[in-house]
N, C-alpha and C positions, 0 to 999 in steps of 0.2 A: 561226704554226703548232703546234699543242698534240699532246702524244705521250703515249700512257700508256704506261703502264712496270709493270711487276709484277717484287716484287723480293722477295728473301728474307731473312728477318733473327733468326737463330737462330729459326729453323724458325717461324717468324712473316709469314703474305702480308703482304705490303705494297701499298699503286694510289698511285705518285706519278705528278702529273705534272707536266711539265716545259716550259719552253719550248728551243725548240730551242739549242744549243747550237753556239759559231762556236770553233775552235781554228783557232792562227797557224802552220801546218805551213810549213814553207819562205820564217819570214818574213827569214833571213837573205840570200836571193838575191832578196828585193823581191816575192815573189807576193804576191796579196791571200791574207786570210783564206777557209778552208772551211767550208762549215756542214756540220758532220755529227753527225747525230740520233740517233747511238748513244754521243758523248759530255756526260754532263753536266758542267759546272766546279764544282768548289765552291771555286775560290783566292778571296784577296781580301778581299771583304766583306760573301761569301756565307756566311751562318748556316742551319743548321738547329736548330729548336725542335720542342719534341714538350710535349703537355698533358697531364695525370695522365690517370689509365684512368676512364673515362668509364662508368658502368654503366647498363645498357641491359636490364628489364623483359622478361621472357618475351612474347612474339607483338609486341613494341612499334616501334614507329619510332622512332629518339632522333639526332637532330641538333646536333652540340657544333660553336662555334669559338675557336681559338686566336688570339694576338695577335703579329704579329712586334714584337720591338724597338723603342726606338725611333729614328728616322731610316731604317727599312731597311722595305720594303713587299711583300710576297709576290707569287713568283715563280713557283710550286710546291707543293705538297702531296698528302695523301694520309694513309689512317689502314691500324692495324694492329689487330686483334684477337688476344684475349688465349688463346682457349682456342677460338673458334666461327669459322666461315667463312659468317658470317650478308650477304646483299648487301648490297653497298655502292650505294644509292639515288644519290648525292650528292656531288661534291670540287668545291669552288671558290672564290672569292677574292669577298669581299666590303671594299672599304675595306683598312683594315691588318690585318684576319684573315683564314682558310683555314678552312672548315668541311667537315667530313665528317657522311653521313647518311648511317644504316644500319638494320637490323632485323635483331631479335632471333628468327631462328626455332626456336631451341629452345623444351623448356619447363622451364630454366633459367634464374637472371639470366646472362649476359655484362658483357663490358664488351670499351671500344677506345681505341685512343687518336689527335687529330690530331698529323699533322703537318705545319711547313709553312717551307717553303726561301725565305729571307729574302736581299730583297740593295736 
């Protein structure tokens, strides 16, 4: 089950899709791990990588992808806009890459980044 999470990073809107995180609360007393959709674990071998800024011409739809490092696979991802909040049309994995598709609804060149959560 996937959840869409809106995050704020230095005033930049980011949409991040993550899997359901599991926490081991009460592990010392033998209880089972519980699913917690509000928790996102970035411990262990989980790595977050980001692309360079991708330019988008005025009025254009742009798709960009970014890969996970060798040996890791995408478990989530999203996009960040530099100075505009154009529509995010898609955010999805395909193989080792996470893709983001945005539309620049302004009259000026804009840019965005792709973020990938890899495990």
